[in-house]
N, C-alpha and C positions, 0 to 999 in steps of 0.2 A: 503493500499500500504506500503510494507516493505521501511526501510531506504535505502537498497541497490537499490531497484527498483527507489525509487524516485531519487536517486542521479544518477544514469546511465540516466534518464530522463533529469534531470538538466543539466549533462555533454553534452548530445547531443545538448541541447540548446545553451550552452557555446560554443560547437564546432562550430555550425552554426553561432553565434555572432562573432567568431574569424575569419570567412571565411576560415574556412577548411571543408573538406569532413566530413559529419555526420558518415561515415562508417570508418573513420581513426581509427585504434585500437593498441594496444599494442601486441606484439610478440604474437602467438598464444599459447606458452606454458608459458606464464607469469605467471598466478596463480599457474601453477605447481610448477614454480621456487620459488614462494614465499612460496609455503607450503612445500617445499623439505627439508628432515631433514639434508642435505648438507647446507643449508643455517643455519647460527648460530642462536641458540638457543635464545640467548639475544635480535637477532633481530625480531624474531617472536613473542616472549612475548610482544614486544612493537607496534604489529600490531594493537591492539585495540585501543590504544590512538593516533596512528599516520596513521592510515587508508591509507595504500599504494594504494589499489585497487581504492578507491574513489579519492584522491589525484591525481593521474596518469590519470585517464578519465576524471577528472576535467578540468585538462591541456590540453587534447587533446594530450597526447605524444604517438606517434605511431612507428611502427618499423620502422627502417631505419634513424631515426632523429640523430641529432647530440645535444646532451643536456650537461649542465653543474651543477654540484653538488657544488655550492659555500661555501667555508669554511667546507669541507665535514667532518673534524673531524673522527670520527670512521668508517664514510663510510655507515652508514645505508642506506641513500638515494642513495648512489653511486649503492649499491648492488641492490635496486629496480629499479632505472633507467636503469641498466645493463639489468635487466630481461625484462624490457619493450621496451627497442629498439632492442633489440636481436642481434645476430652477425653482421647482416647488418648495424648496429648503431653505434655510438660511445658516450661514456661518459667521459668528462673531469673532474676528480676529482682534484678539485682546493684546493690547501692549499698556506698559505704564506710561504716565506722563511725560517721563524724559524723553521718551521717543518723540513726543509732540513738539518739545521743547529744543529739539536738535535737529538736524537733517535727515535723521533716521526715521523720521514720520512721514516722509515722501514715498518711501516703498510700499508700506501698508495700505496707503491711499491708493497707488498705483495699482496693487494687485486686486483691491477689492473693485476698483473701476474696470479692471479687464476681465473679471470673473462674472461680475453682475449679482450673484447671490450672496455676496460677503458684505458685512459692514465692520468698520473699525471702530473700536472703543479704546480709547486713550485713558480711559478710568483703571485704577487699581480694580483687580477682580472682584473685590467687595462692594465695589461702586458700579458694578455692570447691572447688578439687579437681583431679586430673589425669585427662585422658581420659574426661570425663563428659559431653562435649556433641557433637552432631553438627553445629551450626552456631551462629554467634554474630554478632551487629551490635554494633559499637561505633560510635555517630554522634555527631559534634560534641562529642568528649572529649579531643581531642589537640593543639587549638590554642594551648594554654599550657604544653605540655611542652617542654622542652629535650632534647638528645641523649639525656642519660642517662634522664630519665624516661619519654621516649617510646620508647626502645628495650626498656627495662624492663615497660612496658605490653604491647609486641608480645608479649615472651617470655611475659608471664603469659597471654596470649590463646593463644599457641602451646600452652601446658601443658594449659589446660583443655580444648582440642579432642580429639576422638578421633582417630587415625591417619586421614587422608583426609578429617577435617572442614574445613568452609568458613566464612569469615567475611566479611562486609563492613564494610570500613574507611571512612567517610564524615566529610567536613569540611568548612568553608568554605573555598574557594579564595582564597587569598592570592597577592600578587606581589611581586616586588623592591621597587616603591614603595608597596605599602600601607602606610599609616600604621600606627604601632606601637600595640598594645593594640587591635586591631580584630578580637578574637577570629578570626582568620584563620591560616592556614599554608599554605607551598609544599606542593604535593602531592609535589614531589622529595625532600623532607626526610621526610616520611611514608614514601614508598618505600624511602628508605634503611633506616627502623627495621623496616619490615616485612621487608625482604631479611634485614637483621641478625640478627633473630630465627629465620631458618629457613624463612619461608614461601615457598611457590611462589606467584607472583602470575599468577591465572589470566586476567583481565581487566582492563582499567582502562576502566570503563564512564563513558559521557557522559548517562545517563538523568536523571541530577541538575542538568545543566549550565542555567545561566540567563545569556545573552548580554546580557540588561539590565542586570546586576548588573556595574558597572565596577571593583568591587575596592576602592573609596576610601573608602567607608562603613564603620562598624563593622556587623559581622553583625547587632548588636541594635538598628541604627537604623529608627526606626519607619516611615521612608519605604519601607524594603525589605519590611516587612509579613512578616518572617521567610522571604521567598522568595529566598534567597541563591544564587549559584552556588556548586555543590558537587561534589567529586570523589567517586568510590567506586572502591576497589579490591575486587575478589573475590579471595580469597587461599585457599590450601589448605595444610593440613598434610600433609606426605608420609606415604604410609601405610609 
């Protein structure tokens, strides 16, 4: 059984566990948009490491949903989510006020204008709203946080999701012997923040794991080619 088939089966099981239809699916042209030459080449080059098809299916993101890309940065997940929810859905591309106050604010605005179903929020996540999103992804944002800021970030994520809403929490794997300032974090630390915020952990997925990464290099090291070992928690806000 191939990895892709196993992932689809696992995704259907997770969808049932989340209490949604096993037949919920991304927009019909989702894969076509992922593979299109109009999608930035740098984005497509990262698909092998970031596995957009598997992440979207594991979360059960479907056409018409409202979803949030938390700390969207260059918008890699924003573009994936935009393709997944289709023109009847909406993506909130969330960036902090600092981006608005610098030249970094121009790129999110351009991305939103190009995609059509994306709106940019330069509010802190806690200011986006309450119970507004069906799903969210926060990827590679937590590794510099301490306990106070990490728990606060998870509480803001909890607030913005609708009851029953789901999120993927992703970051670079760190260990007890990983050098400091390596852009990595222990999964157990993040797990504690998730639970302190009131989330249910639905699954701890290994679809982004990379055994070739020994966790001793910085996640930004050129040798890794941005293909790091990453953990992913799929979490749910109770109904």
